C-alpha positions in Angstrom: -17.7 147.5 103.6 -18.9 144.9 101.2 -17.2 141.6 101.3 -16.4 141.6 97.5 -14.3 144.7 98.0 -12.0 142.8 100.5 -8.7 141.7 98.6 -9.0 137.9 98.7 -5.4 137.0 98.2 -4.4 139.4 101.0 -7.0 138.4 103.6 -8.4 134.9 102.5 -9.8 134.2 106.0 -11.7 137.3 106.4 -12.9 137.0 102.7 -14.3 133.5 103.4 -16.0 134.7 106.5 -17.8 137.5 104.8 -18.7 135.2 101.8 -20.3 132.7 104.3 -22.2 135.4 106.1 -23.5 137.0 103.0 -24.6 133.7 101.6 -26.4 132.7 104.7 -28.3 135.9 105.0 -28.9 136.5 101.3 -32.7 136.5 100.4 -32.6 134.1 97.7 -29.3 132.5 96.6 -25.6 132.8 97.4 -24.0 135.7 95.9 -20.4 135.9 94.8 -20.1 139.1 92.6 -17.7 139.1 89.9 -15.9 142.5 88.9 -17.7 144.3 86.2 -16.4 146.6 83.5 -18.0 148.6 80.8 -16.1 148.3 77.6 -18.1 150.5 75.0 -19.4 154.1 75.5 -20.2 155.4 71.9 -23.5 156.7 71.1 -24.5 153.6 69.1 -25.5 150.1 69.8 -22.9 147.3 70.3 -24.9 144.2 69.9 -23.7 140.8 70.7 -25.6 137.9 69.1 -25.8 134.8 71.3 -22.6 133.4 69.7 -18.9 133.2 70.3 -17.9 136.9 70.5 -14.6 136.6 72.1 -11.5 136.5 69.9 -9.4 133.2 70.0 -6.8 135.1 72.3 -9.6 136.6 74.5 -8.3 140.1 73.9 -11.3 141.3 71.8 -15.0 141.2 71.8 -16.8 141.5 68.3 -20.4 142.9 67.9 -22.5 144.8 65.3 -23.9 148.3 65.4 -27.4 147.5 64.3 -29.9 150.6 65.3 -32.4 148.1 66.9 -32.5 144.3 67.6 -34.4 143.8 64.2 -32.3 146.3 62.3 -29.6 144.3 60.5 -30.6 145.5 57.1 -29.8 149.2 58.2 -26.4 148.3 59.8 -23.1 148.9 57.9 -20.5 147.8 60.4 -18.9 145.0 62.1 -16.7 146.3 65.0 -14.7 144.9 68.0 -13.4 146.3 71.3 -10.1 145.5 73.0 -10.8 144.5 76.6 -7.7 145.9 78.2 -7.5 149.2 76.4 -11.1 149.8 75.4 -9.9 150.6 72.0 -12.5 150.0 69.1 -11.8 149.0 65.7 -14.0 148.6 62.6 -13.5 145.2 61.1 -15.7 145.6 58.1 -17.9 148.3 56.7 -20.3 148.5 53.9 -19.9 151.4 51.3 -23.4 152.4 51.8 -26.3 151.5 54.1 -30.0 152.0 53.0 -33.4 151.2 54.5 -33.4 148.2 52.2 -30.1 146.9 53.1 -27.9 145.1 52.1 -26.9 145.1 56.0 -24.4 143.2 58.0 -24.7 141.7 61.5 -24.8 138.7 64.0 -21.0 138.1 63.9 -19.0 135.4 65.6 -15.3 134.6 65.9 -13.5 131.4 64.5 -12.6 129.2 67.4 -8.8 129.6 66.9 -8.0 131.9 63.9 -8.6 135.7 63.6 -11.6 135.1 61.3 -15.1 136.2 61.7 -18.4 134.9 60.2 -21.5 137.2 59.9 -24.7 137.8 57.9 -24.3 139.9 54.6 -27.4 140.9 52.8 -27.7 140.6 49.1 -27.2 143.3 46.3 -29.0 144.9 44.9 -30.7 146.0 48.1 -33.6 148.2 46.9 -37.3 148.6 47.6 -38.2 145.6 45.2 -35.4 143.4 46.5 -34.6 144.4 50.2 -32.8 142.5 52.9 -35.0 139.5 54.0 -34.6 136.2 55.7 -34.3 134.5 52.2 -32.2 137.3 50.9 -28.9 137.1 52.9 -26.0 134.9 53.1 -23.0 134.0 55.4 -19.6 135.6 54.8 -16.0 135.1 56.4 -13.7 137.8 57.0 -10.0 137.2 57.7 -8.6 140.0 59.8 -5.0 139.2 58.5 -6.0 139.8 55.0 -7.7 143.3 54.4 -10.5 143.3 51.7 -10.5 139.4 52.2 -14.5 138.9 52.2 -15.4 135.3 51.4 -18.8 134.0 50.8 -19.4 130.8 52.8 -22.5 129.3 51.2 -23.1 129.1 47.6 -26.6 130.4 46.4 -28.4 129.2 43.1 -32.0 130.1 42.8 -32.5 129.4 39.2 -33.3 125.9 37.8 -31.6 123.5 37.4 -30.5 124.1 41.0 -26.9 122.9 42.3 -26.3 120.4 45.0 -24.2 122.0 47.7 -25.6 125.5 46.9 -28.5 126.9 48.8 -31.5 128.8 47.3 -32.2 131.3 50.0 -30.7 133.0 53.2 -28.7 131.7 56.1 -28.6 133.3 59.5 -26.8 133.1 62.8 -23.7 131.3 61.6 -22.1 129.3 64.4 -18.6 127.8 63.8 -18.0 124.2 65.2 -15.2 123.7 67.7 -12.8 122.5 64.9 -13.7 125.4 62.6 -14.5 123.0 59.8 -18.3 123.4 59.9 -20.9 126.2 60.3 -24.5 125.7 61.4 -27.3 128.1 60.5 -30.9 128.6 60.1 -32.4 128.8 56.7 -35.2 130.2 54.5 -35.7 129.3 51.0 -36.4 132.0 48.4 -37.8 129.4 45.9 -40.4 128.5 48.5 -41.0 132.2 49.3 -42.1 132.7 45.6 -44.1 129.5 45.5 -46.0 130.7 48.6 -46.6 134.2 46.9 -47.9 132.4 43.7 -50.2 129.8 45.2 -51.4 131.4 48.6 -50.4 128.3 50.4 -47.8 127.9 53.3 -44.4 127.0 51.7 -41.9 129.4 53.4 -40.8 127.4 56.3 -37.7 127.9 58.5 -35.2 125.1 58.9 -31.6 124.2 59.8 -28.7 123.7 57.7 -24.9 123.2 57.9 -21.9 124.1 55.6 -18.7 122.1 55.5 -15.4 123.6 54.7 -13.9 120.5 53.3 -16.2 118.9 50.6 -16.9 118.6 47.0 -16.3 121.9 45.0 -19.7 123.6 44.3 -19.9 125.6 41.0 -22.8 128.2 40.6 -23.5 129.8 37.2 -23.5 133.6 37.5 -26.8 135.5 36.5 -27.7 138.7 35.3 -29.6 139.7 38.5 -26.8 139.2 41.0 -29.0 136.7 42.8 -26.6 133.8 42.5 -23.5 133.6 44.7 -20.5 131.5 44.3 -19.4 130.2 47.8 -16.4 128.3 49.1 -18.1 125.8 51.3 -20.6 122.8 50.7 -24.0 123.3 52.3 -27.0 121.2 53.0 -30.4 121.4 54.8 -30.6 118.7 57.5 -34.0 118.9 58.9 -37.2 118.2 56.8 -40.2 120.6 57.5 -43.8 120.4 56.4 -46.4 123.0 56.3 -49.2 121.0 58.1 -47.8 118.5 60.4 -50.0 115.4 61.2 -51.5 116.0 64.7 -49.7 113.8 67.3 -46.8 113.0 65.0 -43.3 114.0 64.9 -43.5 116.0 61.9 -42.2 119.4 62.2 -43.2 122.7 60.6 -40.4 124.8 61.9 -36.8 124.1 62.8 -34.9 126.8 64.6 -32.7 128.2 67.6 -30.2 125.5 66.9 -26.9 124.8 68.5 -23.8 122.4 68.1 -23.9 119.5 70.7 -20.7 119.3 72.5 -17.3 120.4 71.2 -17.0 117.0 69.5 -20.6 115.9 69.4 -22.4 113.5 71.9 -21.4 109.9 72.9 -24.0 107.5 71.5 -25.0 104.1 73.3 -22.2 102.3 71.5 -19.6 104.7 72.7 -18.9 106.4 69.5 -19.2 110.2 69.1 -21.7 111.6 66.8 -21.6 115.3 65.4 -25.2 116.9 65.8 -27.1 119.9 66.3 -29.9 120.5 68.8 -32.9 122.6 67.7 -36.4 123.7 68.6 -39.0 121.9 66.6 -42.7 123.1 66.1 -45.3 120.4 65.7 -48.9 119.7 66.4 -50.2 117.9 69.4 -52.8 115.2 69.3 -55.3 117.7 70.4 -54.5 120.1 67.4 -52.4 122.6 69.5 -49.0 124.0 68.4 -46.2 122.4 70.4 -42.5 123.4 70.5 -40.1 120.5 71.6 -36.4 119.6 71.7 -35.0 117.8 68.8 -31.5 116.7 67.8 -30.3 115.8 64.2 -27.2 113.7 63.6 -24.9 115.3 61.0 -23.1 112.8 58.6 -19.6 113.5 57.5 -20.5 113.1 54.0 -23.3 115.8 53.6 -23.0 115.6 49.8 -24.6 111.9 49.6 -28.4 112.5 48.8 -30.8 110.9 51.3 -34.1 109.3 50.6 -36.3 112.4 50.9 -35.4 114.0 47.5 -32.6 115.9 45.9 -30.1 117.9 48.0 -30.6 120.9 45.8 -34.5 120.8 46.0 -37.1 121.1 43.2 -39.5 123.9 41.9 -42.0 122.6 44.4 -40.0 121.3 47.3 -37.3 122.3 49.7 -33.8 121.0 49.4 -33.7 117.5 51.2 -31.3 116.3 53.8 -28.4 114.2 53.2 -28.1 110.5 53.9 -27.7 110.0 57.6 -29.1 113.2 58.8 -31.3 111.4 61.4 -33.6 113.6 63.5 -34.6 112.4 67.0 -37.2 113.9 69.3 -36.0 114.5 72.8 -38.8 115.9 74.9 -42.6 114.9 75.0 -44.3 117.5 76.9 -47.9 117.4 75.8 -49.1 116.0 79.1 -47.5 118.7 81.1 -49.4 121.5 82.9 -47.5 124.0 80.7 -46.3 121.9 77.6 -43.6 122.7 75.3 -40.4 124.8 75.2 -41.1 128.3 76.4 -41.5 130.7 73.5 -40.6 133.7 75.7 -37.9 134.7 76.3 -36.7 133.9 72.8 -33.7 131.4 73.3 -31.5 129.1 71.6 -30.7 125.6 72.8 -27.2 125.1 74.0 -25.0 122.2 75.0 -22.2 121.3 77.7 -18.8 121.0 76.2 -18.8 117.3 76.5 -22.2 117.0 75.0 -23.9 115.2 77.9 -26.6 117.9 78.3 -28.8 120.0 76.2 -30.3 123.1 77.9 -33.7 124.7 77.2 -36.2 127.0 79.0 -39.7 125.7 80.0 -42.4 126.5 82.5 -42.4 124.5 85.6 -45.7 123.4 87.1 -46.2 126.7 88.8 -45.9 128.5 85.4 -42.5 130.1 86.1 -39.8 129.7 83.2 -36.9 127.7 84.2 -33.7 126.0 82.9 -34.2 122.4 82.0 -31.5 119.9 80.9 -31.9 116.8 78.8 -29.6 114.2 77.5 -28.9 113.9 73.7 -30.0 110.3 74.3 -33.4 111.4 75.5 -34.9 110.5 78.8 -36.6 112.6 81.6 -35.5 116.2 81.5 -34.0 117.6 84.7 -35.3 120.9 86.1 -32.1 122.7 86.9 -33.5 126.0 88.5 -36.3 126.8 90.8 -36.5 130.5 90.7 -39.5 132.5 91.9 -39.4 134.6 88.7 -38.8 133.7 85.1 -35.4 133.0 83.7 -34.6 135.7 81.2 -32.2 134.2 79.0 -30.7 131.2 77.3 -28.1 129.2 78.9 -24.4 129.5 78.0 -22.1 126.7 79.0 -18.7 127.1 80.4 -16.1 126.2 77.5 -14.4 123.5 79.6 -16.5 122.5 82.8 -20.3 121.4 83.3 -21.2 124.8 84.6 -23.6 127.2 83.0 -24.6 130.9 83.1 -28.0 132.5 82.7 -30.1 135.6 83.4 -32.7 135.9 86.1 -34.0 138.7 88.2 -31.9 141.1 86.1 -28.6 139.5 87.1 -26.3 136.8 85.8 -26.3 133.5 87.8 -24.0 130.4 87.6 -24.9 126.7 88.3 -22.9 123.6 88.0 -23.8 120.0 87.2 -22.0 117.3 89.2 -20.8 114.0 87.9 -24.0 112.2 89.3 -26.1 114.8 87.4 -27.1 117.1 90.4 -27.3 120.7 89.7 -25.9 123.0 92.3 -27.8 126.0 93.9 -27.4 129.0 91.5 -25.1 131.7 92.5 -25.7 135.3 91.6 -22.5 136.9 90.0 -23.7 140.4 88.9 -25.6 143.0 91.0 -29.4 143.3 90.2 -29.8 146.3 87.8 -32.8 148.1 86.3 -31.9 146.8 82.9 -31.2 143.1 82.7 -28.0 141.8 81.0 -28.5 139.9 77.8 -26.6 138.1 75.1 -23.8 136.9 77.6 -21.0 134.9 76.4 -18.0 133.0 78.0 -14.4 133.8 77.0 -12.4 131.0 75.6 -10.5 130.4 79.0 -13.7 130.6 80.9 -12.7 133.4 83.2 -14.8 136.1 81.8 -18.3 136.6 80.7 -19.3 139.3 78.1 -22.8 140.7 77.9 -24.9 143.5 76.7 -26.9 146.0 78.7 -28.8 149.1 77.8 -27.1 152.4 79.1 -28.7 155.8 79.1 -32.1 157.3 78.7 -34.5 158.4 75.9 -32.7 159.2 72.6 -29.4 158.6 74.3 -30.1 155.0 75.3 -27.8 152.4 73.6 -26.8 148.9 74.0 -23.2 148.8 75.4 -20.9 145.8 76.1 -19.8 144.8 79.5 -17.5 142.0 80.9 -17.6 140.5 84.2 -14.3 138.8 85.5 -14.1 136.4 88.4 
């Protein structure tokens, strides 16, 4: 009889005895299995997107049905599954899906309202103008109001450009905890065209934010359908350059970003600062590509132009950050045996709910990918794990407490950070499986973790949604 099948509340003493014995005899780390339930079974993919997939009341989990991880262009549906009944519902569906788009995907729930945000490709989606990183936008759908699709970010790609509107495509829209902001990554269509014309690098990914409460943005309609009238004010917050100066903090790509804390991080003067953490690519003094951890402070007034140029950009330059969007480099790893943030597995930075820690993956001195933590104020990173094999996922933090979940050895693990900054030994909470879990996400109350796993073989192999409950 396995210890995790013993009813804890009916026989707590025996339960603890078996837990202790199992923990002491385990070959690697303590093991406390949570119960596991498969929620979806249909012959289609059900892909979570490293975001907030639980509904505000923790009754539903939202996902898209893309045919493969890179197949948003071919996806036509946003769905959700009810955790208790396993009932599935379509939230939003395109009238038609083609190989060129428009495509929808990468959906996440509002923190406390029955609304979802997701990527929506642009029309017309044809061979000449297909779904692309610079041809997509963020939309918001209110489940209480059928047919209530709202464009979040405005788009204006014809000069003179419009402050508060963007000129390209936004991706992986992440709500702030108060629901008043959305962060995203961004590719600029004007720069894509400039790169095609000049043969020089101009299409550079960066990070932006949109604010629900801000100056009204008015975009002129165009005959091509490329411009979009959105409802939020948007701004790029990180400057990027094509050829960073070696040894400098100039960034060529800003990506895999995340809100820091539910209310920001606490600065040295005690005040709270709204911010986003991100990975930034730069060039070391030796001329090598190096990826490091950065943070950018987000000013409340993102409509005020900064010193780097106009918010709306020019014919030959990207939109510039607003005044007060200050970028700080947090890690300096060029002298390490294995420098930089690990590019594999692909992962997003993430933050503890109180904003004290930013998590990232990097190789230790043995060349094994581990979880590392760093303060938003900088300093020496903490190596949080010491596994013998690579950590396989990003870190997801509990919505309230300083504990985090991640994937290693094809299982979910939990670890916790004490008040003194010491990280506990990790605990394995799901059984090792031939297929690793991925895209895991905490419920709002922190008592469930949803994740994806492949199920089936050959042509009948699909991404399904599971939930583990403690």
